[in-house]
C-alpha positions in Angstrom: 109.7 96.2 72.5 107.1 94.4 74.5 103.6 95.8 74.4 101.3 94.4 77.0 97.6 95.5 76.9 96.1 95.2 80.3 93.4 97.1 82.2 94.3 100.3 80.3 91.5 99.3 77.9 89.0 99.3 80.9 88.2 103.1 81.0 87.5 103.3 77.3 85.4 100.1 77.3 83.5 101.4 80.4 82.7 104.7 78.6 81.6 102.8 75.6 79.4 100.7 77.8 77.8 103.8 79.3 77.2 105.3 75.9 75.6 102.0 74.7 73.4 102.2 77.8 72.3 105.7 77.0 71.5 104.8 73.4 70.0 101.4 74.1 68.1 101.8 77.3 65.6 99.0 76.6 68.2 96.4 75.8 69.6 95.8 79.3 70.8 92.3 78.3 73.2 93.8 75.7 74.6 96.2 78.3 75.1 93.3 80.8 76.9 91.3 78.1 79.1 94.4 77.4 79.8 94.6 81.1 80.9 90.9 81.1 83.1 91.7 78.1 84.6 94.6 79.9 85.3 92.5 82.9 87.0 89.8 80.8 89.1 92.5 79.1 90.1 93.9 82.5 91.1 90.5 83.7 92.9 89.3 80.6 96.4 90.2 79.5 97.2 90.3 75.8 100.8 90.0 74.8 101.9 90.7 71.2 104.0 88.0 69.5 107.8 88.4 70.1 107.3 89.3 73.8 108.6 86.7 76.1 107.6 86.9 79.8 
């Protein structure tokens, strides 16, 4: 089997980012960093070992 993790992680990460914004309203920099991380996750494709494309 070939498991490719793509933008399917984006909704969950986005919800986590919103929750972190609610809990840490003063730390906007942390939220921006989380947005950058979410963007990198949505643009990066992770392929498990044993999967040849």
